[in-house]
C-alpha positions in Angstrom: -48.4 10.1 -8.8 -49.8 6.5 -8.8 -47.5 3.5 -8.9 -48.1 2.5 -12.5 -45.8 -0.5 -12.1 -48.4 -2.0 -9.7 -51.5 -0.4 -11.1 -51.0 -1.3 -14.8 -51.1 -5.2 -14.4 -54.5 -5.0 -12.9 -55.8 -2.7 -15.6 -54.3 -4.8 -18.3 -55.7 -8.0 -16.9 -59.1 -6.5 -16.5 -59.0 -5.3 -20.1 -58.0 -8.8 -21.3 -60.9 -10.5 -19.5 -63.5 -7.9 -20.4 -62.9 -7.2 -24.0 -60.3 -9.5 -25.5 -57.8 -6.7 -25.7 -55.5 -5.0 -23.1 -54.1 -1.6 -22.4 -50.4 -1.7 -23.3 -47.9 0.2 -21.3 -47.5 3.9 -22.1 -44.2 5.4 -21.1 -42.4 8.6 -21.8 -39.4 9.0 -24.2 -36.0 7.5 -23.3 -33.4 9.3 -21.5 -30.4 7.6 -23.1 -28.5 9.9 -25.4 -28.8 9.0 -29.1 -26.3 9.8 -31.8 -26.6 12.9 -33.9 -28.3 12.2 -37.2 -26.1 12.3 -40.3 -28.3 11.7 -43.3 -26.7 9.5 -45.9 -26.6 10.1 -49.6 -27.3 6.5 -50.7 -30.7 7.5 -52.3 -32.6 5.1 -54.5 -32.6 6.1 -58.2 -36.4 6.1 -58.3 -38.3 9.3 -58.8 -40.0 10.9 -55.8 -43.6 10.1 -55.3 -46.1 12.9 -56.0 -47.5 14.9 -53.1 -50.8 13.8 -51.6 -54.0 15.3 -52.6 -54.7 18.4 -50.5 -57.3 18.1 -47.7 -56.9 21.5 -46.1 -57.6 25.1 -46.5 -54.2 25.8 -48.2 -53.3 22.9 -50.4 -49.8 21.5 -50.8 -48.2 22.8 -54.0 -48.0 20.1 -56.7 -45.1 22.0 -58.2 -43.0 21.8 -55.1 -39.5 20.8 -56.3 -38.0 17.5 -55.3 -35.3 19.4 -53.4 -37.9 21.4 -51.5 -39.7 18.2 -50.5 -36.4 16.6 -49.3 -35.5 19.7 -47.4 -38.9 19.8 -45.7 -38.7 16.1 -44.8 -35.3 16.6 -43.3 -36.5 19.5 -41.2 -39.6 17.6 -40.1 -37.5 14.7 -39.0 -35.4 17.1 -36.9 -38.5 18.8 -35.4 -40.1 15.5 -34.6 -36.8 14.2 -33.0 -37.0 10.8 -34.7 -33.3 10.1 -34.2 -33.6 10.2 -30.3 -35.6 7.0 -30.0 -34.5 5.1 -33.1 -30.8 5.3 -32.7 -29.0 3.1 -30.1 -26.0 4.6 -28.3 -23.1 4.0 -30.7 -25.4 2.7 -33.4 -26.2 4.0 -36.9 -28.9 6.7 -37.2 -32.4 5.4 -37.3 -31.3 1.7 -37.2 -33.1 1.2 -33.9 -32.0 -1.0 -31.0 -32.4 1.6 -28.2 -33.9 0.0 -25.1 -36.7 2.1 -23.6 -37.5 1.3 -20.0 -41.2 0.8 -19.2 -43.2 -0.5 -16.2 -43.8 -3.6 -18.2 -40.2 -4.2 -19.4 -38.0 -2.8 -22.1 -39.4 -1.7 -25.5 -36.7 -1.8 -28.1 -36.9 0.8 -30.9 -37.3 -0.4 -34.4 -35.2 0.1 -37.5 -36.8 2.9 -39.6 -34.1 3.1 -42.3 -35.2 2.1 -45.8 -33.7 -1.4 -45.6 -36.3 -3.7 -47.1 -35.8 -6.6 -44.8 -35.2 -5.0 -41.4 -36.5 -1.5 -41.9 -39.3 0.3 -43.6 -38.1 -0.1 -47.2 -41.2 -2.0 -48.3 -43.6 0.5 -46.7 -45.9 2.3 -49.1 -46.6 5.9 -48.3 -50.1 5.0 -47.0 -48.5 2.3 -44.8 -46.0 4.8 -43.5 -48.8 7.3 -42.7 -50.6 4.6 -40.8 -47.6 4.0 -38.6 -46.7 7.6 -38.0 -50.2 9.0 -37.3 -52.1 5.9 -36.1 -49.5 3.6 -34.6 -50.2 0.7 -37.0 -47.4 -1.3 -38.6 -47.3 -2.6 -42.2 -48.4 -6.0 -40.9 -51.4 -4.5 -39.2 -50.2 -4.9 -35.7 -50.1 -2.0 -33.2 -47.1 0.0 -32.2 -46.4 0.6 -28.5 -47.1 4.2 -27.7 -43.5 4.9 -26.7 -43.7 6.0 -30.4 -45.6 9.3 -29.9 -48.1 8.7 -32.7 -50.7 10.2 -30.4 -48.9 13.6 -31.1 -47.9 12.8 -34.7 -51.5 12.3 -35.4 -51.7 16.0 -35.8 -49.2 16.2 -38.7 -50.4 17.5 -42.1 -50.5 15.3 -45.1 -47.8 17.4 -46.8 -45.4 17.0 -43.9 -46.0 13.2 -43.6 -45.4 13.0 -47.4 -42.1 14.9 -47.1 -41.0 12.8 -44.1 -41.7 9.6 -46.1 -39.8 10.9 -49.1 -36.8 11.9 -47.0 -36.6 8.6 -45.2 -36.8 6.6 -48.4 -34.3 8.7 -50.4 -31.9 10.3 -47.9 -31.4 7.9 -45.0 -28.9 5.1 -45.3 -30.5 1.7 -45.4 -29.0 -0.3 -42.5 -29.4 -4.1 -42.6 -29.7 -4.4 -38.8 -32.4 -6.3 -36.9 -32.9 -4.9 -33.4 -33.7 -7.4 -30.7 -37.3 -8.0 -29.8 -38.9 -6.0 -27.0 -38.8 -7.5 -23.6 -42.3 -6.8 -22.4 -44.3 -9.0 -20.1 -47.8 -10.4 -20.6 -50.4 -9.1 -21.0 -48.8 -5.9 -22.2 -46.7 -7.7 -24.8 -50.0 -8.4 -26.8 -49.9 -5.7 -29.4 -53.6 -6.1 -30.0 -54.0 -4.6 -26.5 -53.3 -1.2 -28.0 -56.7 -1.1 -29.7 -58.3 -0.6 -26.4 -55.9 2.1 -25.3 -56.1 3.9 -28.6 -59.9 4.0 -28.1 -59.8 5.8 -24.8 -56.8 8.1 -25.2 -56.9 11.6 -26.7 -55.0 12.1 -30.0 -54.0 15.3 -31.8 -56.4 16.2 -34.7 -54.7 16.3 -38.1 -53.8 19.8 -39.2 -54.5 20.9 -42.7 -52.8 22.9 -45.4 -49.2 24.1 -45.6 -47.8 24.1 -42.1 -44.9 26.4 -43.1 -47.5 29.1 -44.0 -49.3 29.1 -40.7 -49.5 32.3 -38.6 -47.1 32.3 -35.6 -49.5 31.0 -33.0 -50.9 28.3 -35.2 -47.4 27.3 -36.2 -46.2 27.3 -32.6 -49.1 25.1 -31.6 -48.4 22.7 -34.4 -44.7 22.5 -33.5 -45.4 22.1 -29.8 -48.2 19.6 -29.9 -47.7 17.6 -33.1 -44.0 17.6 -34.1 -42.0 18.3 -30.9 -44.7 16.4 -28.8 -43.9 18.5 -25.8 -47.0 17.2 -23.9 -45.6 13.7 -24.0 -43.2 14.7 -21.2 -44.6 17.9 -19.7 -48.3 16.9 -19.3 -49.2 14.6 -16.4 -51.1 11.4 -17.0 -54.2 9.8 -15.5 -54.6 6.3 -14.2 -54.9 5.0 -17.8 -51.7 6.8 -18.7 -53.4 9.2 -21.1 -52.4 12.8 -20.9 -54.6 15.0 -18.6 -55.8 17.6 -21.0 -57.1 19.7 -18.1 -53.4 19.9 -16.9 -51.8 20.6 -20.2 -48.1 21.2 -19.9 -48.4 21.5 -16.1 -45.4 19.2 -15.4 -44.9 15.4 -15.0 -42.4 12.8 -13.8 -40.2 11.3 -16.4 -38.1 8.2 -15.6 -36.5 9.8 -12.6 -36.5 13.3 -14.0 -39.3 15.9 -13.7 -40.5 17.7 -16.8 -41.5 21.1 -15.2 -44.6 23.2 -15.6 -44.1 25.2 -18.9 -47.5 27.0 -18.9 -47.8 30.8 -18.7 -48.1 30.8 -14.9 -45.6 33.4 -13.6 -45.2 31.5 -10.3 -45.2 27.8 -11.3 -44.4 28.0 -15.0 -42.4 30.2 -17.4 -44.8 33.1 -17.7 -42.2 35.5 -16.4 -39.8 34.5 -19.3 -39.8 36.8 -22.3 -40.1 35.5 -25.8 -36.3 36.0 -26.2 -35.7 34.0 -23.1 -37.6 31.0 -24.3 -35.9 31.2 -27.8 -32.5 31.4 -26.2 -33.2 28.4 -23.9 -34.7 26.2 -26.7 -31.7 27.0 -29.0 -28.9 26.7 -26.5 -30.2 24.7 -23.6 -29.2 27.4 -21.2 -30.5 30.7 -19.9 -28.3 32.5 -17.5 -30.1 33.2 -14.2 -32.9 30.8 -15.0 -32.3 27.3 -16.2 -30.1 24.7 -17.9 -31.3 21.7 -19.9 -30.2 18.2 -18.8 -31.5 14.7 -19.2 -34.4 14.3 -21.7 -34.6 18.1 -22.3 -30.9 18.2 -23.0 -31.4 15.5 -25.6 -34.3 17.4 -27.1 -32.2 20.5 -27.4 -29.2 18.6 -28.8 -31.0 16.5 -31.4 -33.9 18.7 -32.3 -34.6 22.1 -31.0 -31.2 23.7 -31.7 -31.7 22.9 -35.4 -35.0 24.7 -35.7 -35.1 28.1 -37.3 -35.4 31.3 -35.2 -38.8 31.9 -36.8 -40.1 28.5 -35.5 -38.5 28.9 -32.1 -40.3 32.3 -31.8 -43.5 30.6 -32.9 -43.1 28.0 -30.1 -42.3 30.8 -27.6 -45.3 32.9 -28.7 -47.6 29.9 -28.3 -46.3 28.9 -24.9 -46.7 32.4 -23.6 -50.4 32.2 -24.3 -51.0 28.7 -22.9 -53.5 28.8 -20.0 -51.6 29.1 -16.7 -51.6 26.1 -14.4 -50.6 26.5 -10.8 -48.4 23.9 -9.1 -49.2 22.4 -5.7 -45.5 22.6 -4.7 -43.8 25.3 -6.8 -45.7 28.4 -5.7 -42.8 30.8 -6.3 -40.7 31.0 -9.5 -38.2 28.2 -9.5 -35.5 30.6 -10.7 -36.2 33.2 -8.0 -34.4 31.6 -5.0 -31.1 32.3 -3.4 -28.1 34.5 -3.6 -24.3 34.3 -3.4 -23.1 33.2 0.0 -20.0 34.1 1.9 -19.0 30.9 3.7 -15.9 30.4 5.8 -13.1 28.1 4.5 -13.8 24.8 6.1 -10.7 23.1 4.8 -8.3 21.9 7.5 -4.6 22.5 7.7 -4.0 18.8 8.1 -4.3 16.9 4.8 -7.0 14.4 4.3 -5.7 10.8 4.2 -6.5 9.0 0.9 -7.7 6.0 2.9 -10.1 8.1 5.0 -13.5 6.8 3.7 -15.7 8.6 6.2 -18.7 10.3 4.7 -18.7 14.1 4.6 -21.5 16.4 5.3 -23.1 18.5 2.6 -20.9 21.5 2.9 -17.8 19.3 2.9 -18.9 17.4 -0.2 -19.7 20.7 -2.0 -16.3 22.1 -1.2 -14.5 18.9 -2.3 -16.4 18.3 -5.5 -18.5 21.3 -6.7 -16.8 24.5 -5.5 -14.0 24.3 -8.1 -16.5 25.0 -10.9 -19.5 26.6 -9.3 -17.5 28.7 -6.9 -17.5 28.6 -3.1 -20.2 31.2 -3.1 -22.3 29.3 -5.7 -22.1 32.1 -8.4 -20.6 29.8 -11.1 -18.0 30.9 -13.6 -17.8 34.4 -15.0 -18.7 33.1 -18.5 -21.6 31.1 -17.1 -20.2 27.8 -18.5 -20.7 26.5 -14.9 -24.0 28.0 -14.0 -24.9 29.8 -10.8 -26.6 27.6 -8.2 -28.9 30.4 -7.1 -31.5 31.8 -9.5 -31.4 28.3 -10.8 -34.6 26.4 -11.6 -33.1 23.0 -10.7 -32.0 24.1 -7.3 -35.0 26.4 -6.7 -37.6 23.8 -7.5 -39.6 22.3 -4.6 -38.9 18.9 -6.1 -35.4 17.6 -5.7 -35.7 15.2 -8.6 -33.7 17.0 -11.3 -31.0 18.0 -8.9 -30.6 14.4 -7.8 -30.6 13.1 -11.3 -28.0 15.7 -12.4 -25.7 14.7 -9.7 -26.1 11.0 -10.4 -25.8 11.3 -14.2 -24.1 14.6 -15.0 -24.8 16.8 -18.0 -23.6 16.4 -21.6 -25.4 18.5 -24.1 -24.0 19.4 -27.5 -25.4 22.0 -29.8 -24.1 23.5 -33.1 -22.3 26.2 -31.1 -21.6 24.8 -27.7 -20.9 21.7 -25.5 -22.1 21.8 -21.9 -20.6 19.2 -19.6 -20.7 18.3 -16.0 -19.3 15.0 -14.7 -21.6 12.5 -13.0 -21.1 11.4 -9.4 -23.0 8.2 -9.6 -21.9 4.5 -9.6 -19.8 4.8 -12.7 -18.2 8.1 -12.1 -14.7 8.7 -13.3 -14.5 11.7 -10.9 -16.0 10.8 -7.5 -18.5 8.1 -6.7 -20.7 9.5 -4.0 -22.8 7.3 -1.7 -26.5 7.6 -1.2 -25.9 9.4 2.1 -23.4 11.8 0.6 -25.7 12.7 -2.3 -28.6 13.2 0.1 -26.4 15.5 2.2 -25.3 17.4 -0.8 -28.8 17.9 -2.2 -30.1 19.1 1.1 -27.1 21.5 1.5 -27.6 22.9 -2.0 -31.3 23.4 -1.7 -31.0 25.0 1.7 -28.1 27.2 0.9 -29.0 28.3 -2.7 -32.6 27.2 -3.3 -36.0 26.5 -2.0 -35.0 25.1 1.4 -33.9 21.9 3.0 -36.0 19.1 1.4 -34.9 16.5 4.0 -33.9 14.1 1.2 -33.0 10.8 2.7 -30.5 8.2 1.5 -33.2 5.7 0.6 -34.7 8.2 -1.8 -31.4 8.5 -3.6 -31.4 4.7 -3.8 -34.8 4.8 -5.5 -33.5 7.3 -8.1 -30.6 5.0 -8.9 -33.1 2.2 -9.6 -34.9 4.4 -12.1 -31.9 4.2 -14.5 
């Protein structure tokens, strides 16, 4: 992948000189965990606005009850995962303030509560639609595309209307002014987005009542417009637009790697059944296959586990018919590697001194820090709370990215029915702070013993991953 941190300044400067506008940074969604949304009941006393005029083949019902509109809006907000970006860690839902790292500095998410001064309380529905589907604020300036309006452009009029009504009537107005974004010139010039918007590919607006679509159409709508899966899982070109000819083929994401989720049976998830995909999306785990962590863990926690089974099945049905894309590195199913191992007990009779700070090899680090949960043979716990390390897509991938990030940052993923947790072993660990050399040794041991083979990960690579966070 190109070094966008070095490439973008030249592109931006060229755009400034050539056309008076520049290409602003495009980055993927944040990896910091946001707070679970808790809609407030401080709704204005005003009547709900009427639904928009229908533009599609199945018009929105003018008789849709106010309750139905609010319920639809709440569901759309969940499906679109608005809370993840617009809620700072420890902050109030949708009040903004979350810093999102980009090659050009930090973009700070905005307040989208109905507060009239600091939020969107003064937005008309038309102005709201312009922001959501076109990336244009009420004052006419452009949003940075960390807000995935490129995907939301595909939303129906009816769903945009319901989302607007829900935000204005069911979200608590929070009088909080997030700090300004910390971007550098020329990317901080919002007018630059005019040029980028001109060259990028946006979703085409869907029509009619999205809840009445057939399963494949509904799945496509959820995947592309609302859940904006391509934002993470589709690689990008030198202009940072999604490569449509590599749709959902996998891409790097702020240290993590969003894997290939096409129907390829070797590189993607083509060997997964519809039930497998539904289980994974709903719970974030699929025994013998994969566990969601990082950005995907957040998507499960804040969005996907709230979707109906019917919608999850629609997504699964759609993904299973997406054209397969083969991966240059993963040429065997990521969850198809390894088996339980029978390793000798390497512990010594003599106790280890607490002041012995010598670095251990991979097997020693595993025995000291991992075996208690994952088993000395790597099979995990009987109830699969601690997953198996073989038949595990993170360990079986040819890319060590997600394994490194999981060790550095751990896992914490809450759903309505479950809480998955693994401590981190990075610089702020309360369990054990492993050095770059120790993590490299551990990664190589895990991948060679249970996964796709020794990746020869070096300590300097671990240092680079630390810098990504």
